[in-house]
N, C-alpha and C positions, 0 to 999 in steps of 0.2 A: 463584476468588473469594477472596482472602483477605479477611481479620475486615475492614479498613478500608475496603474494596472493599465488602461488602454491607452496614458503614452508610452511605456515599455511597448506594448503591441503596435504604437504609430511607429513608432522608430525602425523597429523591428518589416512592419511592412514596406518602410519608405528605401529600407534599406535592399529588403525583393526587389523593388524595380530597376535599379542600378544606375538610373539619375534618370535627375526633375525640372523641370520647370513649370516651378507654383507663380498663378495668376493671383497677384498681390499689391493689394490696392491698402495695404499698411492700416487696416481694420483688427480688432479683436482674435478675429480665426483665419486669417490668413499670418499673423503676425505667430501663430505658435503654431504653422503648419511651416514657413519658410526654419523655424529659427530648428525645429525638430527635424525637417529637412535636412539643414545644415551637417545638423552636429550628427544625420548619422552618415552623409551619403561625400559632405567635404565640398569637396566644386565638383563633382558630379551634380552639384545640387544649384540652379538658383531661379532667380528670384524678377517676374516680369509686370512690370506695370504701364496701365497703356495711359496716357496722357490725352484728356480731352475734356472741350468747353464743359462738360458735365461733370468731372472730376476738378474739387478746387486744388489752387496748387495747393493751400496747406498739405494736404491730403498727401502729394505728390512730394513738397517736401519733406516731413514725416516719414513716407518709405525709405527715398532717398537715405537720406540721416539714420534707420536705422540699419541697413545693408551696409552703410560705412562704418559706423559702429561695429558692428557679429563680421566685415567680411567677406560680407556677401555676394557672387558676382551678383549686378543689379539691370537689366535694361529693360529699359526705356521706350518702349512705342508708340506713336499715333494713330489712336484708332478714335478717328473723329464721326459717332454715331448719328449728326445730322444728313451725312453724305451718302449711307445707308436709301437704300430706296422703300417709301414709306414708316421710315423711323420717323420723319418731324411729323409726322400726321397721328403720331401717339398712340398705334392701336393696341388690343387686350393681349398682343402679343411682344410690344416692344422690346424686352427684358429679350427672347426668344431672339431676334434681331440685330440686339449690341453682343450677346453672348456670342452667336455664331463666325460673328466679324470680327470678335478679339480673339476667341480661340484659332482660329483659323490663323491672324499673327505671330498667337503665341507658338502654333505648333510650325510653323517657319522658323523663326526664331530656334527653337528647340532643336529642328534634323539639323537646320545649319551650323548650332554647334556640339552637334553629336550629341544630344540629349535621347533619351528613348524616350520617355514619358513628360503629357502637363497633369498638372493637379489643381486643384481647386480648391477652396476653404468651406464649404459649406457642411455646415455641419448636422447634426439628429434635427432641433427642433428647426429647420426650416421642410422638414415636411409634414411638414398643416401648414401650409399655406398657399397661396397661389403661385408657383416659381416655374413659368415659362422657359428660362433660364436653363432648367434641369434634366431639359430636351435636349439643346444642345448640349450638356455635360455626355451625354447617354448617346449622341450621333455621332459626336466627335472620339468618343473614347477617352475621353479626359478623366482622369481619377478622381473621386470623394476621400483622400484620408482619414479625413475628421469621422465620417459618415460612415467609413468604413469598418471603424473600430469603438463604430456607437455615438461616440461623444456627444455631449447639449452644449450648450451653453455658457448656461454656467460652469460647468466641469472644464470652459478652457477657460476659462475665466480665475477661477483658480488656479491653473494649471500654471498659464500665464504669470500671479502674483507669485506661486513659487519659484516658479523661473527669473524673477525679476523683469520682468518685457513690462517697457513701459502703455501698453495698451489692457492692462489688465482690467482696467477698471475705468477706458475712454466711453466716452457716447458711443452708441450704434450709429453708421453709416453710411447711406446707399445715396447711390449717384443721383444728381440733379435730380433728374426726368421723372423720377419718379415722385417727383414735388405735384404735377400736373391730373388731373383726373384723364382721364384716356379719350382718344377725340380729340382734345383739344390738342391744336397746335400746340409743336416745341424750335422755340426759336434761339438766337445764341442770345439774342437783350434779355428774354423772359428768363433763361438759364441764370445769365446774368445779374437779371434782381433777384431771384432765388438766395443766388449765396453770398451778394453783398449784405442779405433783408437775414439773414442767418450765421452771419459773419458781425457782424449787428449784435445780436441776442448773445454769440459764445461770449463776446469782448464783455458783454454785460456781466458776466457770471455764469450764463445760465449753461446749463452741461449736455442738457438731453433736448434739442429741438430737431422741428420740421416746420420751415415754414409753407405749406400747402398753395399754390397758386390758381385762384379760381376767377380768371379774369382781369376785375379790378379788384376784386378784396385777397386779400392776404390771411391766410386761419393759422394761426403760432398751436401747434402742438408741442407741449412740453412736458413737463413730472413736473413734481408735487415744488421743487424748491423755485421752479420756474415760476408757480403760480403765484409763489409769495415774493417774489422779486418785481412779478408785474401787474402786484395787486399795490404797489404806491402809486398814487397819483402822477408824479413828477415821473415814474419810469415809462409809464404808460404815453402818458402828452410826447416827451424824446419819441417814445418807438412809432406813437404812429406819424407826428411831423416827420420822422426820419427816411419809414417807410413809404409816403405819400411822396417825398427828393425821388425813393427809387419805381416811381410809376402805378403806386395800388392808391387806391381810390379811399377805401374800406380796409378796417385792420381787423380781426373774428381772433376771440379764446375759444379755440374748440373745447370743451366742457370733460370731452373723458381725458382728455390730456394724451401723451404722447403714446403711441401705439407703429407698431410696422406692421407695411400693410392696409392702412389704411384708407387706400385708394381702391383697395380689392373690395371691398365693401358694396358697393355698386355695381360689382358683377354677378351675373346672374350664376345660379350652383352651379349647371352644362359647362357654362365657362372654362370654371375651375378642372373640370375631369378630368381633364388633360395629362398636367401636373400632378394631381394627387394618385390616378391610378399605376396599381405598382409597374408594370408595364412601361412609364417614363418616368421609373425613378433610377434608374442605373442601379450606381454602385448603394443607394441605402440601402438597395435587399440584400446585399451579399452578406 
């Protein structure tokens, strides 16, 4: 089935849900999902975005602006992960703790507005990595429409381009808590430092970046264009000086560059088996 056919199937599937609240981050995947849901269901589709210290204000502003432009009903809820018991210790199931709390809040908004279903934007490419948040998806009966119709990331980008969505070539983003090695504590101050560091690199013109926080060391992951920009001596010196002002003593470039889930590389294989087993993937098996 081609991407266009999958998109038509996506709208049919969403229509069958009758009404839906979409967990909306403003990223590539959830933007396509909320657009399809609104096209299929009109006002019976709403978007819900979580506001927290691990979600940069620029991302919230973009999500809000998109919903205003598309005239999609948009709810913003406060979801402060650091208040969740155990979250700040950054365990391997950190994402599960966060998603469990987030989906509970979205369900409350959905029920309060007569909405029958909650949906999130994971795609088929998410099936091959350590994704403990998908357990929360399954446990709470949250729908995964993009996985349901078999859409992968590249197809989502191409469909987004065809639909004129501003996110079609947007850099991938994950919450700032993913920038810390498992077991290293997460604090508002450390999240703020990562946010400012990444914003500096984005303001320099880099598109795809991660600043991984390793205590007093910042490890920069970027794409080939980013490597080119940071090969300039003046840029390197400026970045080092700015990062030092943010609390980092050392700044390093990761030679493998940007990749999703690089912090998962330190996890033993048996830690990942829970979310990679068929029984834990929920709608990925449909």
